[in-house]
C-alpha positions as CSV (number, residue, x, y, z in Angstrom):
1,M,11.9,-7.9,6.4
2,Q,10.5,-7.3,2.9
3,T,10.1,-4.0,1.1
4,V,7.4,-4.0,-1.5
5,A,6.6,-1.3,-4.1
6,I,3.1,-1.3,-5.5
7,H,1.3,0.8,-8.2
8,T,-2.4,1.4,-8.2
9,R,-4.4,4.0,-10.2
10,L,-7.3,6.1,-9.0
11,K,-10.5,7.0,-10.9
12,A,-10.0,10.6,-11.9
13,E,-13.1,11.8,-9.9
14,A,-12.0,9.9,-6.8
15,I,-8.7,11.8,-6.0
16,D,-10.1,14.1,-3.3
17,E,-12.2,11.3,-1.7
18,Y,-9.1,9.0,-1.6
19,E,-7.0,11.6,0.1
20,A,-9.8,12.4,2.5
21,V,-10.3,8.7,3.4
22,H,-6.5,8.3,4.0
23,A,-6.3,11.5,6.2
24,V,-6.8,9.2,9.1
25,I,-7.3,5.5,8.7
26,P,-9.5,3.7,11.3
27,P,-7.6,2.8,14.4
28,E,-8.7,-0.8,14.1
29,L,-7.2,-1.0,10.6
30,D,-3.9,0.5,11.9
31,S,-3.8,-2.2,14.6
32,A,-4.6,-4.9,12.1
33,L,-1.8,-3.9,9.8
34,R,0.7,-3.8,12.6
35,R,-0.4,-7.2,13.9
36,A,0.1,-8.5,10.3
37,G,3.7,-7.4,10.4
38,V,3.6,-4.1,8.6
39,K,6.3,-1.7,9.8
40,S,5.7,1.1,7.4
41,W,3.3,1.9,4.6
42,K,3.8,5.1,2.5
43,I,1.7,6.2,-0.4
44,W,2.7,8.9,-2.9
45,R,0.4,10.3,-5.6
46,S,1.1,11.7,-9.0
47,G,-2.1,12.6,-10.7
48,Q,-4.1,9.4,-10.6
49,D,-1.2,7.1,-10.0
50,L,-0.4,5.8,-6.5
51,F,2.9,4.5,-5.5
52,H,3.1,2.5,-2.3
53,W,6.2,1.6,-0.4
54,V,5.5,-1.1,2.2
55,E,8.0,-2.5,4.7
56,V,6.6,-5.8,6.2
57,E,7.9,-8.9,7.8
58,S,6.3,-11.1,5.2
59,W,3.9,-9.9,2.4
60,D,2.4,-13.4,2.1
61,A,1.8,-13.7,5.9
62,M,0.4,-10.1,5.9
63,E,-2.1,-11.0,3.2
64,A,-3.2,-14.2,5.0
65,S,-3.5,-12.3,8.3
66,L,-5.6,-9.5,6.8
67,A,-7.9,-11.9,4.9
68,T,-9.7,-12.5,8.2
69,E,-9.5,-9.1,9.7
70,P,-12.9,-7.4,9.9
71,A,-11.2,-3.8,9.7
72,D,-9.5,-4.8,6.4
73,I,-12.5,-6.7,5.0
74,A,-14.5,-3.5,5.4
75,W,-11.7,-1.3,4.1
76,Q,-10.9,-3.0,0.8
77,P,-14.3,-2.6,-0.9
78,R,-14.3,1.1,0.1
79,I,-11.0,1.7,-1.5
80,A,-11.7,-0.5,-4.5
81,L,-14.6,1.9,-5.4
82,L,-12.0,4.7,-5.8
83,L,-9.6,2.7,-8.1
84,E,-9.9,2.2,-11.9
85,A,-11.3,-1.1,-12.9
86,G,-8.6,-3.8,-13.0
87,A,-6.3,-1.4,-11.1
88,G,-5.4,-3.8,-8.3
89,G,-1.9,-3.6,-6.9
90,A,0.9,-4.5,-9.2
91,N,4.2,-5.2,-7.4
92,L,7.0,-3.3,-8.9
93,P,10.3,-5.1,-9.3
94,L,13.4,-3.3,-8.1
95,V,15.6,-2.2,-11.0
96,W,18.3,-0.3,-9.3
97,E,19.3,1.4,-6.0
98,L,22.2,3.4,-5.0
99,P,24.7,1.2,-3.2
100,T,25.2,1.8,0.5
101,R,28.9,2.2,-0.1
102,P,30.3,4.3,-3.0
103,A,32.0,2.6,-5.8
104,Q,35.9,2.6,-5.7
105,L,37.4,4.9,-8.3
């Protein structure tokens, strides 16, 4: 299982539309994501900045699977219109996380 963090940025005028589009994603897209190995995909927004947290069996396998999925092929251009130019997803490297066990004092 992989955890992937992604940053994207919305056009200022697209915030309301982006949230409306994501209120309910198409059932066929939901199914395509699950078939591609996505276990969870969460998106937080701060102003125009979007932060995605994706838990997936394999990011590379997911991308390959979605490349031929009609639901995702239709979805991507729709969402791309709402993002700033050149604001494709940038994977964020993990810098730090709280250890599962506390440090010994």
